C-alpha positions as CSV (number, residue, x, y, z in Angstrom):
1,M,-11.5,-81.3,8.0
2,K,-8.1,-78.9,9.4
3,R,-6.0,-80.6,6.8
4,L,-9.1,-80.1,4.0
5,L,-8.2,-76.1,4.9
6,L,-5.1,-75.8,5.2
7,V,-4.5,-77.7,2.0
8,L,-7.5,-74.6,0.5
9,L,-6.2,-72.0,2.4
10,T,-1.8,-72.8,0.6
11,L,-4.1,-73.3,-3.1
12,F,-5.7,-69.5,-2.1
13,T,-2.3,-68.5,-0.9
14,V,-0.2,-70.0,-4.2
15,T,-2.7,-68.6,-6.6
16,T,-4.0,-64.8,-5.4
17,G,0.0,-64.4,-4.9
18,F,0.5,-65.1,-8.7
19,A,-2.0,-63.3,-9.7
20,Q,-1.4,-59.5,-10.3
21,T,-3.7,-56.8,-10.6
22,V,-3.9,-53.3,-11.7
23,R,-2.9,-50.6,-9.4
24,W,-5.6,-47.9,-9.5
25,H,-5.3,-43.7,-8.9
26,T,-7.6,-40.9,-9.3
27,F,-6.8,-38.4,-10.8
28,V,-5.4,-36.1,-8.3
29,E,-3.3,-39.4,-6.5
30,A,-1.4,-39.9,-10.3
31,L,-1.0,-36.4,-10.7
32,E,0.4,-36.5,-7.5
33,L,3.2,-39.4,-8.2
34,N,4.1,-37.9,-11.7
35,K,5.6,-35.4,-10.1
36,K,7.7,-37.3,-8.1
37,E,8.5,-39.8,-10.8
38,P,7.2,-38.7,-14.3
39,R,5.5,-41.6,-16.5
40,K,2.7,-41.3,-19.3
41,I,-0.9,-42.0,-17.7
42,I,-3.8,-44.2,-18.4
43,V,-7.5,-43.0,-18.1
44,D,-9.4,-45.5,-18.4
45,V,-13.5,-43.1,-18.9
46,Y,-16.0,-45.7,-17.5
47,T,-19.5,-45.8,-15.7
48,D,-21.5,-48.1,-13.4
49,W,-24.0,-48.9,-16.5
50,C,-21.8,-49.6,-18.7
51,G,-21.5,-53.5,-19.7
52,W,-19.0,-52.8,-21.9
53,C,-16.9,-51.5,-19.9
54,K,-17.3,-54.1,-16.9
55,V,-16.3,-56.6,-19.6
56,M,-13.1,-55.0,-20.3
57,E,-12.0,-54.9,-16.6
58,K,-12.0,-58.1,-16.4
59,N,-10.6,-59.6,-19.2
60,T,-8.1,-57.1,-20.6
61,Y,-6.7,-54.6,-17.5
62,N,-6.9,-57.9,-15.1
63,H,-5.1,-60.0,-17.6
64,K,-1.9,-60.8,-16.0
65,I,0.9,-59.4,-18.9
66,I,-1.3,-56.4,-19.0
67,A,-1.6,-55.6,-15.8
68,E,1.5,-56.1,-14.6
69,Y,3.8,-53.3,-17.7
70,I,0.4,-50.7,-17.3
71,N,1.6,-51.7,-13.7
72,K,5.3,-50.3,-14.2
73,T,5.3,-48.2,-16.8
74,Y,1.6,-45.8,-16.6
75,Y,0.1,-44.5,-13.3
76,V,-3.6,-45.6,-14.2
77,V,-5.9,-43.7,-13.3
78,K,-10.3,-44.9,-13.2
79,L,-12.7,-41.8,-13.7
80,N,-16.2,-42.8,-13.7
81,A,-17.8,-40.0,-16.2
82,E,-21.1,-39.5,-14.3
83,Q,-18.7,-39.3,-11.0
84,K,-20.8,-36.2,-8.2
85,E,-17.7,-35.8,-6.8
86,D,-15.4,-32.3,-8.2
87,V,-12.3,-32.7,-9.2
88,E,-10.4,-30.3,-7.7
89,I,-6.9,-29.8,-10.2
90,G,-4.9,-26.6,-9.3
91,D,-6.6,-23.4,-9.3
92,K,-9.1,-25.3,-11.1
93,T,-12.2,-27.5,-10.1
94,Y,-13.8,-30.1,-12.2
95,K,-17.7,-30.7,-11.5
96,F,-20.7,-32.8,-12.7
97,V,-22.8,-31.2,-15.6
98,A,-27.2,-32.0,-14.7
99,Q,-27.7,-32.9,-17.9
100,G,-30.7,-35.5,-19.3
101,R,-31.2,-38.3,-17.2
102,R,-27.9,-38.4,-15.8
103,G,-25.3,-35.7,-16.6
104,Y,-21.7,-35.5,-17.9
105,H,-18.3,-35.2,-15.0
106,E,-16.2,-32.1,-16.9
107,L,-13.7,-33.6,-16.5
108,A,-14.1,-37.1,-18.3
109,A,-15.5,-34.1,-21.0
110,I,-12.8,-32.4,-21.7
111,L,-10.3,-36.2,-21.7
112,L,-12.7,-37.3,-24.3
113,Q,-13.1,-33.8,-26.4
114,G,-16.8,-34.5,-25.6
115,N,-16.7,-38.1,-27.2
116,M,-18.4,-39.0,-24.6
117,V,-18.7,-42.9,-25.4
118,Y,-17.5,-45.5,-22.6
119,P,-15.6,-47.5,-21.7
120,S,-13.2,-44.6,-23.5
121,V,-8.6,-45.1,-23.0
122,V,-7.0,-41.7,-22.8
123,F,-3.1,-42.1,-23.3
124,L,-1.1,-38.9,-21.7
125,D,2.3,-38.1,-22.1
126,E,4.4,-37.4,-18.9
127,K,3.2,-33.2,-19.4
128,V,-0.2,-34.7,-19.0
129,R,-1.2,-33.4,-22.0
130,I,-3.0,-36.3,-24.7
131,I,-1.6,-38.0,-27.1
132,Q,-4.1,-40.5,-27.7
133,S,-8.0,-42.0,-27.2
134,F,-9.5,-44.9,-27.8
135,Q,-13.4,-45.5,-27.8
136,G,-15.4,-48.7,-26.9
137,Y,-14.1,-52.2,-25.9
138,I,-10.6,-52.7,-26.3
139,R,-9.3,-56.7,-25.9
140,A,-6.5,-58.0,-24.3
141,K,-4.2,-58.7,-27.6
142,Q,-5.0,-55.1,-28.8
143,F,-4.5,-52.7,-25.0
144,D,-1.3,-54.6,-25.1
145,E,-0.4,-53.7,-28.6
146,I,-1.8,-50.6,-28.2
147,T,0.3,-49.7,-24.4
148,K,4.1,-50.9,-25.8
149,Y,3.4,-48.7,-29.1
150,I,2.2,-46.1,-26.3
151,G,4.8,-47.1,-23.8
152,E,7.8,-47.2,-24.9
153,N,7.6,-44.1,-27.2
154,H,6.7,-45.8,-30.8
155,Y,4.3,-43.1,-31.3
156,I,6.9,-40.7,-32.0
157,S,8.9,-42.3,-35.0
158,K,6.8,-44.8,-36.1
159,S,3.6,-45.5,-37.4
160,W,1.6,-48.0,-36.1
161,D,1.7,-50.2,-39.2
162,D,5.2,-49.8,-39.0
163,F,5.5,-51.1,-35.6
164,I,2.3,-54.3,-35.8
165,A,4.6,-55.8,-38.3
166,G,7.1,-56.5,-35.9
167,Y,6.1,-56.6,-32.1
168,K,4.4,-59.5,-31.3
169,S,2.4,-59.4,-28.3
170,K,2.4,-62.3,-25.6
171,V,-1.4,-62.0,-25.0
172,T,-3.3,-64.7,-26.5
173,E,-7.3,-64.3,-26.5
């Protein structure tokens, strides 16, 4: 029995030791980190009831290659579009707005420019300006392509089509 437990514990340690997960931050934490070491920011805008948000977290964000790359290249934020907690940034406080059955958070509405679709992913530059937002579920391979295109600044000098023509993702689905 002891031997079986030791084997199971060893297997658990080995398999979890190699797992890569995203280091999620709050929006305020990402801004503070960005002051010390500027990076682009990915904001995953979700809701608790969104099924595709959960699928994207499981299949896209938890993909080993993606998690490893975005952890070293970006600050990654998880923002509940319906959270009730205020978010204070500088002298501005963003609040929950009660509307209809659920309502929305002002910060999510600003980032999504009023297009409240879930899941949504917003890419911000090092100065916290919106580069691009994407609505809906994004598969792991597509997300890998997008994060490289933006993270390596290809979006500044190349069209998406030119980038994709020369990029080979290591992510297989």
